[in-house]
PAZA-785280 format. One record per atom (N, C-alpha, C, O): x, y, z; residue number from 1; atom name. Coordinates in steps of 0.001 Angstrom, whole numbers, plus 500000, padded with zeros to 6 digits. Atoms other than C-alpha are relative to their C-alpha. Example, Ala and Ser with C-alpha at 12.3 -4.5 7.8 and 13.67 -1.06 7.14 Angstrom:
2
<u:500890&v:498810&w:500000&seq:1&atom:N>
<u:512300&v:495500&w:507800&seq:1&atom:CA>
<u:500900&v:501200&w:500000&seq:1&atom:C>
<u:501936&v:501181&w:500665&seq:1&atom:O>
<u:499180&v:498810&w:499940&seq:2&atom:N>
<u:513670&v:498940&w:507140&seq:2&atom:CA>
<u:499230&v:501090&w:500730&seq:2&atom:C>
<u:499739&v:502198&w:500899&seq:2&atom:O>
//
This chain:
77
<u:500813&v:498822&w:500000&seq:1&atom:N>
<u:500000&v:500000&w:500000&seq:1&atom:CA>
<u:500859&v:501246&w:500000&seq:1&atom:C>
<u:500567&v:502196&w:499275&seq:1&atom:O>
<u:499147&v:498814&w:499945&seq:2&atom:N>
<u:502748&v:502447&w:500839&seq:2&atom:CA>
<u:500527&v:500349&w:498614&seq:2&atom:C>
<u:500543&v:501519&w:498234&seq:2&atom:O>
<u:499473&v:499778&w:501340&seq:3&atom:N>
<u:504229&v:502018&w:497362&seq:3&atom:CA>
<u:498983&v:500612&w:499066&seq:3&atom:C>
<u:499348&v:501387&w:498183&seq:3&atom:O>
<u:501049&v:499421&w:500838&seq:4&atom:N>
<u:500882&v:502879&w:495764&seq:4&atom:CA>
<u:499880&v:501504&w:500222&seq:4&atom:C>
<u:499369&v:502226&w:499366&seq:4&atom:O>
<u:500068&v:498583&w:499670&seq:5&atom:N>
<u:501165&v:506266&w:497470&seq:5&atom:CA>
<u:501363&v:500668&w:499936&seq:5&atom:C>
<u:501555&v:501762&w:500468&seq:5&atom:O>
<u:498675&v:499423&w:500173&seq:6&atom:N>
<u:504824&v:506829&w:496561&seq:6&atom:CA>
<u:500826&v:500039&w:501272&seq:6&atom:C>
<u:501757&v:500837&w:501384&seq:6&atom:O>
<u:499286&v:500050&w:498718&seq:7&atom:N>
<u:506038&v:505977&w:500062&seq:7&atom:CA>
<u:500692&v:498651&w:500145&seq:7&atom:C>
<u:500385&v:497694&w:499433&seq:7&atom:O>
<u:499351&v:501267&w:499674&seq:8&atom:N>
<u:508303&v:503309&w:501456&seq:8&atom:CA>
<u:499365&v:499446&w:501274&seq:8&atom:C>
<u:499202&v:500167&w:502258&seq:8&atom:O>
<u:500601&v:500618&w:498813&seq:9&atom:N>
<u:506714&v:500871&w:503893&seq:9&atom:CA>
<u:501031&v:499909&w:501115&seq:9&atom:C>
<u:502183&v:499535&w:500893&seq:9&atom:O>
<u:499135&v:500126&w:498818&seq:10&atom:N>
<u:508174&v:501002&w:507384&seq:10&atom:CA>
<u:499353&v:498972&w:500921&seq:10&atom:C>
<u:498634&v:499315&w:501859&seq:10&atom:O>
<u:500620&v:501102&w:499290&seq:11&atom:N>
<u:507180&v:497618&w:508725&seq:11&atom:CA>
<u:501046&v:499172&w:500732&seq:11&atom:C>
<u:502196&v:499064&w:500306&seq:11&atom:O>
<u:499153&v:500972&w:499315&seq:12&atom:N>
<u:508644&v:495249&w:511237&seq:12&atom:CA>
<u:499089&v:498943&w:500617&seq:12&atom:C>
<u:497938&v:499223&w:500953&seq:12&atom:O>
<u:500775&v:501111&w:499464&seq:13&atom:N>
<u:507470&v:491894&w:512533&seq:13&atom:CA>
<u:500142&v:499930&w:501513&seq:13&atom:C>
<u:501240&v:500075&w:502050&seq:13&atom:O>
<u:499999&v:500306&w:498571&seq:14&atom:N>
<u:506502&v:491296&w:516153&seq:14&atom:CA>
<u:499195&v:498731&w:500199&seq:14&atom:C>
<u:498123&v:498594&w:499610&seq:14&atom:O>
<u:500821&v:501171&w:499683&seq:15&atom:N>
<u:505355&v:487925&w:517478&seq:15&atom:CA>
<u:498677&v:500468&w:500628&seq:15&atom:C>
<u:498625&v:501518&w:501270&seq:15&atom:O>
<u:501335&v:499611&w:499546&seq:16&atom:N>
<u:501640&v:487998&w:518368&seq:16&atom:CA>
<u:499987&v:500481&w:501445&seq:16&atom:C>
<u:499482&v:501571&w:501717&seq:16&atom:O>
<u:500055&v:499630&w:498578&seq:17&atom:N>
<u:502103&v:488084&w:522156&seq:17&atom:CA>
<u:500667&v:501345&w:500265&seq:17&atom:C>
<u:500200&v:502114&w:501105&seq:17&atom:O>
<u:499316&v:498718&w:499836&seq:18&atom:N>
<u:504516&v:490992&w:521891&seq:18&atom:CA>
<u:499195&v:501121&w:499344&seq:18&atom:C>
<u:499049&v:502198&w:499921&seq:18&atom:O>
<u:500763&v:498977&w:500717&seq:19&atom:N>
<u:502428&v:492889&w:519317&seq:19&atom:CA>
<u:498751&v:500414&w:500759&seq:19&atom:C>
<u:498444&v:501602&w:500860&seq:19&atom:O>
<u:501273&v:499688&w:499350&seq:20&atom:N>
<u:499182&v:492631&w:521263&seq:20&atom:CA>
<u:500152&v:500913&w:501200&seq:20&atom:C>
<u:499191&v:501564&w:501609&seq:20&atom:O>
<u:499755&v:499085&w:498877&seq:21&atom:N>
<u:500784&v:494517&w:524160&seq:21&atom:CA>
<u:500195&v:501443&w:499528&seq:21&atom:C>
<u:500256&v:502360&w:500348&seq:21&atom:O>
<u:499788&v:498647&w:500535&seq:22&atom:N>
<u:501290&v:497518&w:521832&seq:22&atom:CA>
<u:498691&v:500682&w:499615&seq:22&atom:C>
<u:498701&v:501848&w:499221&seq:22&atom:O>
<u:501299&v:499449&w:500385&seq:23&atom:N>
<u:497554&v:498045&w:521168&seq:23&atom:CA>
<u:498991&v:499777&w:501119&seq:23&atom:C>
<u:499263&v:499052&w:502076&seq:23&atom:O>
<u:501047&v:500180&w:498992&seq:24&atom:N>
<u:494343&v:498264&w:523168&seq:24&atom:CA>
<u:499490&v:498557&w:499973&seq:24&atom:C>
<u:499685&v:497831&w:498998&seq:24&atom:O>
<u:500566&v:501344&w:499923&seq:25&atom:N>
<u:492617&v:495086&w:524297&seq:25&atom:CA>
<u:498952&v:499787&w:498893&seq:25&atom:C>
<u:498882&v:498716&w:498291&seq:25&atom:O>
<u:501008&v:500093&w:501065&seq:26&atom:N>
<u:489751&v:495816&w:521868&seq:26&atom:CA>
<u:500653&v:499818&w:498633&seq:26&atom:C>
<u:500218&v:498979&w:497844&seq:26&atom:O>
<u:499325&v:500126&w:501291&seq:27&atom:N>
<u:492129&v:496296&w:518926&seq:27&atom:CA>
<u:500656&v:498632&w:499850&seq:27&atom:C>
<u:500639&v:498054&w:498763&seq:27&atom:O>
<u:499387&v:501329&w:500049&seq:28&atom:N>
<u:493969&v:493083&w:519796&seq:28&atom:CA>
<u:498939&v:498940&w:499719&seq:28&atom:C>
<u:499177&v:498023&w:498934&seq:28&atom:O>
<u:501080&v:500969&w:500209&seq:29&atom:N>
<u:490664&v:491168&w:519933&seq:29&atom:CA>
<u:499488&v:500063&w:498563&seq:29&atom:C>
<u:499266&v:499026&w:497937&seq:29&atom:O>
<u:500463&v:499853&w:501379&seq:30&atom:N>
<u:489499&v:492587&w:516591&seq:30&atom:CA>
<u:501015&v:499443&w:499009&seq:30&atom:C>
<u:500647&v:498782&w:498038&seq:30&atom:O>
<u:498953&v:500494&w:500891&seq:31&atom:N>
<u:492833&v:491804&w:514956&seq:31&atom:CA>
<u:500068&v:498475&w:500046&seq:31&atom:C>
<u:500188&v:497827&w:499007&seq:31&atom:O>
<u:499960&v:501454&w:499880&seq:32&atom:N>
<u:492864&v:488257&w:516315&seq:32&atom:CA>
<u:498818&v:499376&w:499259&seq:32&atom:C>
<u:498983&v:498375&w:498561&seq:32&atom:O>
<u:501177&v:500516&w:500683&seq:33&atom:N>
<u:489313&v:487702&w:515037&seq:33&atom:CA>
<u:500200&v:500045&w:498484&seq:33&atom:C>
<u:499829&v:499110&w:497775&seq:33&atom:O>
<u:499728&v:499888&w:501437&seq:34&atom:N>
<u:490372&v:488947&w:511597&seq:34&atom:CA>
<u:500994&v:498934&w:499548&seq:34&atom:C>
<u:500778&v:498270&w:498534&seq:34&atom:O>
<u:498984&v:501002&w:500353&seq:35&atom:N>
<u:493463&v:486716&w:511538&seq:35&atom:CA>
<u:499406&v:498587&w:500021&seq:35&atom:C>
<u:499685&v:497777&w:499138&seq:35&atom:O>
<u:500546&v:501348&w:499836&seq:36&atom:N>
<u:491514&v:483674&w:512727&seq:36&atom:CA>
<u:498919&v:499661&w:498971&seq:36&atom:C>
<u:498737&v:498491&w:498637&seq:36&atom:O>
<u:501156&v:500281&w:500842&seq:37&atom:N>
<u:488555&v:484065&w:510349&seq:37&atom:CA>
<u:500084&v:500564&w:498586&seq:37&atom:C>
<u:499101&v:500501&w:497848&seq:37&atom:O>
<u:499887&v:499402&w:501331&seq:38&atom:N>
<u:489876&v:485765&w:507213&seq:38&atom:CA>
<u:501172&v:499403&w:499228&seq:38&atom:C>
<u:502150&v:500096&w:498946&seq:38&atom:O>
<u:498886&v:500615&w:500713&seq:39&atom:N>
<u:492067&v:483273&w:505387&seq:39&atom:CA>
<u:500080&v:500470&w:498545&seq:39&atom:C>
<u:499090&v:500913&w:497964&seq:39&atom:O>
<u:499803&v:499754&w:501435&seq:40&atom:N>
<u:493498&v:483887&w:501948&seq:40&atom:CA>
<u:500202&v:498622&w:499381&seq:40&atom:C>
<u:501196&v:497951&w:499658&seq:40&atom:O>
<u:499990&v:501360&w:500536&seq:41&atom:N>
<u:492785&v:480740&w:499973&seq:41&atom:CA>
<u:500285&v:499993&w:498503&seq:41&atom:C>
<u:500023&v:500959&w:497787&seq:41&atom:O>
<u:499782&v:500210&w:501429&seq:42&atom:N>
<u:493824&v:479416&w:496613&seq:42&atom:CA>
<u:498659&v:499764&w:499309&seq:42&atom:C>
<u:497758&v:499144&w:499873&seq:42&atom:O>
<u:501217&v:500211&w:500788&seq:43&atom:N>
<u:491148&v:479465&w:493922&seq:43&atom:CA>
<u:500145&v:498799&w:499059&seq:43&atom:C>
<u:499275&v:498561&w:498222&seq:43&atom:O>
<u:499748&v:501124&w:500901&seq:44&atom:N>
<u:492628&v:476394&w:492213&seq:44&atom:CA>
<u:498882&v:498960&w:500021&seq:44&atom:C>
<u:498498&v:498454&w:498967&seq:44&atom:O>
<u:501047&v:501013&w:499910&seq:45&atom:N>
<u:489932&v:474011&w:493512&seq:45&atom:CA>
<u:498717&v:500482&w:499325&seq:45&atom:C>
<u:498058&v:499711&w:498627&seq:45&atom:O>
<u:501198&v:499455&w:500652&seq:46&atom:N>
<u:487090&v:476312&w:492389&seq:46&atom:CA>
<u:500153&v:499970&w:498482&seq:46&atom:C>
<u:499199&v:499699&w:497753&seq:46&atom:O>
<u:499773&v:500046&w:501451&seq:47&atom:N>
<u:488675&v:476517&w:488963&seq:47&atom:CA>
<u:499933&v:498565&w:499496&seq:47&atom:C>
<u:499322&v:498292&w:498463&seq:47&atom:O>
<u:499957&v:501403&w:500430&seq:48&atom:N>
<u:489279&v:472766&w:488757&seq:48&atom:CA>
<u:498605&v:499368&w:500005&seq:48&atom:C>
<u:498240&v:498689&w:499045&seq:48&atom:O>
<u:501294&v:500664&w:499877&seq:49&atom:N>
<u:485799&v:471682&w:489952&seq:49&atom:CA>
<u:498853&v:500751&w:499324&seq:49&atom:C>
<u:497917&v:500134&w:498816&seq:49&atom:O>
<u:501123&v:499209&w:500501&seq:50&atom:N>
<u:483603&v:474539&w:488770&seq:50&atom:CA>
<u:500315&v:500817&w:498749&seq:50&atom:C>
<u:499427&v:501405&w:498133&seq:50&atom:O>
<u:499608&v:499179&w:501131&seq:51&atom:N>
<u:485597&v:476200&w:486027&seq:51&atom:CA>
<u:499940&v:501491&w:500305&seq:51&atom:C>
<u:499891&v:502314&w:499391&seq:51&atom:O>
<u:500116&v:498595&w:499589&seq:52&atom:N>
<u:485425&v:479443&w:488029&seq:52&atom:CA>
<u:501366&v:500600&w:500312&seq:52&atom:C>
<u:502178&v:500006&w:501021&seq:52&atom:O>
<u:498789&v:499233&w:499683&seq:53&atom:N>
<u:488230&v:481969&w:488127&seq:53&atom:CA>
<u:499541&v:501418&w:500315&seq:53&atom:C>
<u:498854&v:502024&w:499493&seq:53&atom:O>
<u:500429&v:498647&w:499654&seq:54&atom:N>
<u:487698&v:485293&w:489949&seq:54&atom:CA>
<u:500466&v:501021&w:498961&seq:54&atom:C>
<u:501501&v:500853&w:498317&seq:54&atom:O>
<u:499673&v:498944&w:500951&seq:55&atom:N>
<u:487715&v:488405&w:487820&seq:55&atom:CA>
<u:501257&v:500758&w:500422&seq:55&atom:C>
<u:502037&v:501194&w:499576&seq:55&atom:O>
<u:498862&v:499252&w:499457&seq:56&atom:N>
<u:490301&v:490064&w:490086&seq:56&atom:CA>
<u:500782&v:499147&w:500987&seq:56&atom:C>
<u:500217&v:498279&w:501651&seq:56&atom:O>
<u:499226&v:500584&w:498903&seq:57&atom:N>
<u:493159&v:488875&w:492264&seq:57&atom:CA>
<u:499675&v:500808&w:501258&seq:57&atom:C>
<u:499060&v:501871&w:501172&seq:57&atom:O>
<u:500263&v:499262&w:498762&seq:58&atom:N>
<u:492977&v:489926&w:495908&seq:58&atom:CA>
<u:500685&v:501370&w:499979&seq:58&atom:C>
<u:500113&v:502349&w:500460&seq:58&atom:O>
<u:499310&v:498710&w:500068&seq:59&atom:N>
<u:495558&v:492668&w:495273&seq:59&atom:CA>
<u:499328&v:500948&w:499008&seq:59&atom:C>
<u:499257&v:502152&w:499251&seq:59&atom:O>
<u:500710&v:499149&w:500961&seq:60&atom:N>
<u:493682&v:493929&w:492202&seq:60&atom:CA>
<u:498716&v:500554&w:500612&seq:60&atom:C>
<u:498391&v:501725&w:500417&seq:60&atom:O>
<u:501236&v:499548&w:499351&seq:61&atom:N>
<u:490439&v:494109&w:494196&seq:61&atom:CA>
<u:500308&v:501064&w:501050&seq:61&atom:C>
<u:499588&v:502056&w:501162&seq:61&atom:O>
<u:499602&v:499011&w:498998&seq:62&atom:N>
<u:492208&v:495956&w:497012&seq:62&atom:CA>
<u:500394&v:501308&w:499334&seq:62&atom:C>
<u:499995&v:502381&w:499787&seq:62&atom:O>
<u:499571&v:498795&w:500711&seq:63&atom:N>
<u:493807&v:498391&w:494568&seq:63&atom:CA>
<u:498795&v:500767&w:499463&seq:63&atom:C>
<u:498758&v:501994&w:499551&seq:63&atom:O>
<u:501192&v:499332&w:500523&seq:64&atom:N>
<u:490429&v:499123&w:492955&seq:64&atom:CA>
<u:499214&v:500671&w:501129&seq:64&atom:C>
<u:498727&v:501790&w:500970&seq:64&atom:O>
<u:500730&v:499426&w:498863&seq:65&atom:N>
<u:488792&v:499683&w:496357&seq:65&atom:CA>
<u:500711&v:501242&w:500540&seq:65&atom:C>
<u:500067&v:502252&w:500822&seq:65&atom:O>
<u:499240&v:498847&w:499495&seq:66&atom:N>
<u:491572&v:502007&w:497545&seq:66&atom:CA>
<u:499929&v:501148&w:499010&seq:66&atom:C>
<u:499799&v:502305&w:499412&seq:66&atom:O>
<u:500117&v:498956&w:501019&seq:67&atom:N>
<u:491466&v:503899&w:494255&seq:67&atom:CA>
<u:498642&v:500692&w:500101&seq:67&atom:C>
<u:498564&v:501916&w:499996&seq:67&atom:O>
<u:501333&v:499423&w:499844&seq:68&atom:N>
<u:487715&v:504405&w:494714&seq:68&atom:CA>
<u:499958&v:500906&w:501231&seq:68&atom:C>
<u:499399&v:502001&w:501173&seq:68&atom:O>
<u:499984&v:499188&w:498778&seq:69&atom:N>
<u:488280&v:505673&w:498287&seq:69&atom:CA>
<u:500757&v:501306&w:499788&seq:69&atom:C>
<u:500357&v:502341&w:500320&seq:69&atom:O>
<u:499239&v:498780&w:500307&seq:70&atom:N>
<u:490879&v:508169&w:497003&seq:70&atom:CA>
<u:499129&v:500932&w:499147&seq:70&atom:C>
<u:499021&v:502122&w:499444&seq:70&atom:O>
<u:500833&v:499170&w:500875&seq:71&atom:N>
<u:488554&v:509395&w:494218&seq:71&atom:CA>
<u:498811&v:500583&w:500750&seq:71&atom:C>
<u:498379&v:501698&w:500456&seq:71&atom:O>
<u:501153&v:499536&w:499213&seq:72&atom:N>
<u:485680&v:509701&w:496718&seq:72&atom:CA>
<u:500416&v:500998&w:501083&seq:72&atom:C>
<u:499567&v:501617&w:501725&seq:72&atom:O>
<u:499516&v:499068&w:498982&seq:73&atom:N>
<u:487898&v:511782&w:499016&seq:73&atom:CA>
<u:499991&v:499444&w:501410&seq:73&atom:C>
<u:500213&v:500174&w:502375&seq:73&atom:O>
<u:500039&v:500638&w:498688&seq:74&atom:N>
<u:487591&v:509286&w:501857&seq:74&atom:CA>
<u:501403&v:499895&w:500602&seq:74&atom:C>
<u:501586&v:500070&w:501807&seq:74&atom:O>
<u:498608&v:500016&w:499566&seq:75&atom:N>
<u:491373&v:508877&w:502040&seq:75&atom:CA>
<u:500803&v:500872&w:499042&seq:75&atom:C>
<u:500427&v:501058&w:497885&seq:75&atom:O>
<u:499161&v:499120&w:500809&seq:76&atom:N>
<u:494119&v:511155&w:500771&seq:76&atom:CA>
<u:501308&v:499321&w:499680&seq:76&atom:C>
<u:501918&v:498695&w:500547&seq:76&atom:O>
<u:498725&v:500632&w:500390&seq:77&atom:N>
<u:497150&v:509965&w:498789&seq:77&atom:CA>
<u:501190&v:500644&w:500691&seq:77&atom:C>
<u:502329&v:500231&w:500472&seq:77&atom:O>
//
């Protein structure tokens, strides 16, 4: 995402137990729920069994959504 806005990402990894101490209890719970219930899965089985291939990759869908938010003025580049 940072690169889409002409910035360099400043990220570092923290193990879960260490990271959760850096945020509120509510934010840690919401993040854990997202991690536990929002997997990124391969579409190979859907293509093999149903002949279905999504129109967009997950990154393409994210890019389109962020672009819409920028055009709508919801977020600023």
